[in-house]
C-alpha positions as CSV (number, residue, x, y, z in Angstrom):
1,M,211.3,94.7,246.3
2,S,208.8,91.8,245.3
3,D,206.1,92.1,242.9
4,E,202.6,91.2,244.2
5,N,202.0,88.9,241.3
6,D,205.0,86.8,242.5
7,V,204.0,86.3,246.0
8,M,202.5,82.9,246.6
9,S,199.3,82.8,248.6
10,T,199.4,80.6,251.9
11,A,197.5,77.9,250.2
12,D,199.8,77.8,247.3
13,R,202.8,77.7,249.6
14,L,201.4,74.7,251.6
15,I,200.8,72.8,248.4
16,Y,204.1,73.6,247.2
17,M,205.9,72.6,250.5
18,A,203.9,69.2,250.6
19,N,204.9,68.4,246.9
20,Q,208.4,69.4,247.5
21,I,208.7,67.2,250.8
22,A,207.3,64.4,248.6
23,R,209.5,64.9,245.6
24,N,212.7,64.9,247.9
25,L,211.6,61.6,249.4
26,A,210.6,60.0,246.1
27,A,213.8,58.1,245.7
28,Q,212.9,56.0,248.7
29,G,210.0,54.4,246.7
30,D,206.4,55.3,246.7
31,A,205.3,53.4,249.9
32,E,208.2,54.6,251.9
33,A,208.0,58.1,250.5
34,V,204.4,58.4,251.2
35,A,205.1,57.2,255.0
36,S,207.9,59.6,255.3
37,T,206.1,62.5,254.0
38,A,203.2,61.8,256.0
39,S,205.6,61.5,259.2
40,H,207.3,64.7,258.2
41,I,204.1,66.6,257.8
42,A,202.6,65.2,261.1
43,S,206.0,65.9,262.9
44,F,206.8,69.3,261.8
45,W,203.9,71.1,260.6
46,D,201.7,72.9,263.1
47,P,198.1,71.7,263.6
48,H,196.8,74.6,261.6
49,M,198.9,73.8,258.5
50,R,198.0,70.2,258.8
51,A,194.1,71.0,258.8
52,R,194.6,73.4,255.9
53,I,196.6,70.8,253.7
54,V,193.9,68.4,254.4
55,A,191.2,70.9,253.4
56,L,193.3,71.7,250.3
57,A,193.7,68.3,249.1
58,A,189.8,67.8,249.2
59,E,189.5,71.3,247.4
60,Q,192.0,70.9,244.7
61,P,192.7,67.2,244.3
62,D,194.9,67.6,241.4
63,A,197.2,70.1,243.1
64,L,199.1,67.4,245.1
65,S,201.5,64.9,243.6
66,P,200.4,61.3,244.0
67,I,202.8,60.8,246.9
68,A,201.9,63.9,248.6
69,A,198.2,63.3,248.1
70,Q,198.5,59.7,249.7
71,A,200.5,61.2,252.5
72,V,197.9,63.9,253.3
73,R,195.2,61.2,253.1
74,R,197.2,59.1,255.8
75,I,197.4,62.1,258.2
76,S,193.8,62.8,257.8
77,A,192.7,59.4,258.5
């Protein structure tokens, strides 16, 4: 049984996932991690998820790590 207070919102989950991908790829160095994170999101996230993370990045600019934020900017361009 889960407590409602422990359940992440969809927005929180997308931010968490983008940051987790970026964190896992950070060892590649910033430029490669940004490219790889953007590629992963573009390849594996459905269009609705991609559009939502772009919107969330604009609404909550401090929620994403620097690598994740740059990757999201890249996919929105």
